[in-house]
N, C-alpha and C positions, 0 to 999 in steps of 0.2 A: 561677589563671585558666585555664579549658578553652579549648582551641583552637576549640572552636564557638560560644564566647564572644565572640570577639574581634571588635570593631569595626572595619570595613573600609571605605575610600572606593568611592562607589558605581564611579567609573572603574577602580580597581583591579579590582573584584569584575567587571566588563565583561571585562578584559582576560582574568581567568582564566577565566569563561566561553566565550567565545571561543578559549582557547586550546585548550580541550580538544574544541570543536568542529571547530577547523584541524587538530588532532592526527588524528581520526578520518577526516576528508576525505584527510587525506596518506596515511596507512596504507591506505585504501580504493583510491586511485588506483595507489598501488605495488604493491599486490598484486593489482591487476584485480578489485576487489570481493570477494575471497576473504573479507577480514576487513572487513565493512562498515562506513561510518562510524559509526553510530549505536552498534553493539556496542562497538566501540574508544573512544569516547569515554566510554559508560557505563563501561565495565570500568575505563578509566582515572581516571574521577572516584571510582569506588568505592573504591580503592586508596588514592586520595589521603585521602578521609575518615577512612578505616581507620587511616590512619597519622598522623593529626592534623590535617590540612587544615579550617580553619573550615568549616562548614556554612552558614555565611549568605551565601555567595556569588550564588547564584540571586535571595535575596530582596533583599539589597542594591542588585544590580545592576539591578532592575527588570525584570530579562527573564523572570524567571518568571512575574509578571503579567501581562506583555503578552503571553506564550506562551498563557497560559489564554484571553485575548483574542482572540487571532489563531487560534487553533486551528479554529475553524468558519470562518475564511477560508480555511485553508489545505484544510477541505474541499469548499469551494464552487470552489476551484481544481482539485481533483482531479476533481468533477464534468464539468468542459469538457474531458476530456483524451484522448476518443475521438469519431472522428467519426460523424454518424448514420448515413452510409452502408456504414461498416462493419458496424455493428449488422445492417443488415439483411441484409448479403452474407454473412454470417457467423453468421446466425442458430442453426444448428445448435450451434457451439460454444460458445453461449451457453447453451444447454440443457444440454449437455455441463459446462461449468463449474456450472449450478445443481445438477446430478446430483450431481457432486464435493460440492460445499457440501454437500448434504445428507447426503451418505453420511460425510463427516467429523464432520458434526454427531451422527449417529447412534452412530458408532462412539466418538468420544468420551465422549459424554453419557450414553450408554446401557451401554457397558463400564466405562470410567469410572467411572460414579456407581455402581458395585455396589460400587467401593474407596472412594471420596470423595463428597464433599457435591455432588450433581448441578449446584448450583447454580455451585460453583467450576468444575467441568468445562464448565457452559455459558460461563461467562465466559472459560475459556482456549480454548473452541473458537472463540468470535467473534474472537477475537484471532489464532489459526493462519489462520482461513479467512476472516479479514476485511479482509487487507492488511498484518497485525502491527499497527503503530503505529497506525493510523487505526482499526483496529475495538479496540484493546488502550485507547487513551485512550477510546473512548465508553463502553466498560464499566467504567474505573476510573472516570468519574464517575459511573455510576449505581451502583457499591458502596460509592462512599464518600457518595452522597446518602442511601443507604438504611442507614447506617451501619455495613454490612460490611467494615469497613476490613480484618480479618483476612484476608479473600478475594484482597487487592490483589497479595500477592507474584508468584504464577504469572502472572497476565495482563500485569504488569509486567515480569517477566523475560523473558516470552515476547515482549514487544512490542520488546525491546530486543536481542532474540539470534537471533530465529526467521530472519532473512534469511542470519546465518552459518552456520546450520544447513540452512537448506531450498537455498541455492545447489550447496554440494558435492554433495548429494542430486539436485538436478534436473540439474545436469550428468551423471550418471551415467545417468537414464532418458534425457535426451535423445539421448547418443551411444548408446545402445541404438537408438531410431530411427533418425538420421543414418546409423549403420551399416548399417543394412537398403537405405537409400537407396544409399548408396555401393556396397553390394556388386552391387546391380543396374544399377549403372551409369544412375542414373536422370534423370541432369541431361542425358544425350545424346537420351532420348526424350521426357522429361515437360517440356513446356514451360508457363512460368507464364502464366495468362491474363491479359491485360489488362483491367482494369474501369474504364479512364476512360470520363468522358462527353462525349467528343468536344471538351474544351476549352470548355464554355460559360461565359461570362463573367458577372458580376454588373455594375452600374451604375458600381461603383469600378474594374472590370477586375481584377479577382481570381475565380479559378474557381469555381463551385460545388463543393462536397464536397472542399474544400481547408483546410489551417489556417486562410486568410485568410475563408474564406466556408463553414464547417463544413455549414450548411444545404444540402440537396439540390435545395430551392425558393424558399427565400426570401434576400432582400439584406440581407449585413449592415446593420444599423441605424444604426450610427456610421461615418461617413467614415473612412478610415484615418488622414488627416493630423489628425485630432482625437483619435483614442485614443492620448492620450498615456499613460505611466506612472501619472499621477496619475488620470485619466479608466479606467483600468482597474480600478484599486485601489478605487476610487468604486464602479462597477460589484459589485465582489465584495463591498463592504461591503453594498450596498443589498439584494442580494439576500441577504445574512446578515442583516442585520436583518427584512427581510421573513419567513426562514424560523423566526428567532426568534417572530415574531407571530404567525404562521400554525400553528406547532407549538404554541404556549401555546394559542391558542382553538380547536383540534381537538384537542389530546390527544395527537397523533402525535409531538410530539418536534420540535426544530430540525433534527436530523440528518437523518432521513428527508425530511423536507420539503426541506430543502436540496438534498441530492443528486436529488431529483425536478425541484426548479426549476432546478439545473444543466442537466440533461438537455433540460430544456422548453426553456430560454434558448438553447440549443445550437441545437436543432431550428428554433427560428424565427429566427435571427438574432441575439437579443441579443447573445451571446457568440461571440467566435472561440475559437479553440483554444487552450488551455494556458494561460489567462487570467493564473494567478499568475506564469507565468514572464515574461507582457509586463509586469507591474507593476516589473520588476526589482528584487523586495523577496525572493524566494525564499530567499536565502542568510540573510536578517536572520530572516525568519519559522522558517525550521527552527532557526535558532541558539534563537530564543525557547521553541521547542518542544522544545528538548535543554534547554533550563535549566528549564522546565516537570517534567521528568522527572527532572533534577538534585535537584529539590526532592523528588519524590516519594520517591527512594530515601534521602533523607538519614535515615530513621530504620531503614534496611534494614542489617542484621548479616549477616558471615558466617554466623553459625550459624542466621539465619532462612532464607538459601539454603540450606544443605546440609538443613536441616529440611524443605524443599520439592524437594529434588533428584528425589526417586522419583517422586511425581504429575507434576512438569515432563517427565520422561522418559518416562513413561505417556502423557501428553497429546500429546508430540511424535510418539510411534511410533503413536498410533491415529489421528489426525489424518491424518499422513502415509498410513498404509496405507489410512483413508477416501477421501481424495481421490486416490490413485492407482487404488484400484480402481473407485472412482465414474467417472475419467476414462475407465480400458478398457473399462467398462460403456456409458459414453454414446457412445464410438466406435464399439463393437462395433455400437449398435443403428442408427448411421446408417451404418453401413458403411466406415468409417475402419478405420486400421489403429489397434489399442488402444495401441500404443506413443505414436502420435501422441497420443492422448486423454491416458495419462500425463503426457506432456512438457508437455501444454498446462495439466493442471490442478493439477500440482504447483508451478507457479508461481505459486499462491494463497499460499505459503509467503514467497514474497521479491517479487513483484510487481514495479514499478518502480524503478530501473532493471535489477534484477535480471534478468528476463526477458529483457531484450537482451542483457545483459552474457552470461548464460550461453549464448544461442543463438549469438550472435559468436564467443566462445570456443571452443565446439564446433566450429562450422563453419570455424575458422581453423586448429584442431587437427586434424581429420583430412582435409578435402579436399585433393585432390591437384593442383589446379589453382586459377586464380582464376573461373574460370566454374563449376566444381563448388563454391566456397565462396558465392558469389554467389548459386548456385541453392539451396543449403542453407539460407542466411539467408530467401531469400524464400519457400520452402517450407516452412518451419518456422513464422517470424513470426507472421503473421496470426492462424492459430487459436490459438497461447500466448496471444498479446497479447487477443484478445477474449475467450478463457476466462478467463483471470486477472482481467481488469478487470472483466467484466461479473459474473463469480463472486463476485467480492469487495464488489463493490455490492449484490448479491443478498443475499448476507450481511449486510451492514450493514443494508439494509430489511429483512429477515427478523428479524435479530436484535434491532434498536429496537423493532420491533413486540412481539416474544415477552419481551423483558426486563422489563416491567412484569410480567406474570404468572407469571416464572419468579424472576428477583433481586427480593425484598421481605421 
């Protein structure tokens, strides 16, 4: 009997799946995210099944099926991860992020399309410029739905590894900009502007433009004492179901509608910030999504990976060059230091928590004192977070609209 045919109890299967997820978390924490959790879990799982471990664990555990159901909920949570006021005050870096995404797509699809199928290059660019895992799963769903299963290898590998590849590159670029600030003793002369609104409170006692009341003008709909974990999860489930329905009748698809509903709901007070975290289910949701990826990897062999290694490296190179040059160009247009633009847009490769991790590590390693460290973090973080967050969402919106025209 083959290892993949072995029958296993659901509880044992759950334990095994969570063991891979936990291993990824531990290694990521130990290495300060130099080896991201997802990449470690994926490599460990592949090695295990290639060595004979049964491939039935994701299915028998039920986690893969749950991951497929909860992935839209994860996207809904992602759409509530940024303050509306931050979008307004850093609008220039939103445009810079969009310019970088366009440059990344053009480099990957146009240049890469000269050597490989443009549809495959589009799917890859959707992953590298669309926050990795999120963009990757959306495009994988499209590829499988259209029967183009032979094209899933590159976006799947990118979704699992782009964090590990992007963070060292991002660290080098961010060090370049931070080094210029340090050389000029900027922390002594350049004071960070306070954008607070004077402490205006809503009727529940929470400040507007805060995580408890993200809207700049509307009060949170649900009183804080009633927004329990279950209520928060219900909010995400309801908006997900609404997006599925509206996406179907409009033809836009659930993902684009869900992102728009998340933005709109945050602005009008329906959602507070980071709704998935408020449900206290984030760890389980991510474990289920990991199991969904494990299931997708079951039929992948080392030979398949080696056969795709050249186009994989080409995509990473082209996307990276496009993001960096696009960020530099956008920064130049708006009068910012080009290296700040590059530092902000390369974050599209690794997004959260990678953006924060890279900035914190660079500031800690280069600063000469605590005051300078805090200055570097406060100076670099807003532009990088906004450009990466909004750039990736622009990529998802544009990509979902273009997918039916390109991948068919």
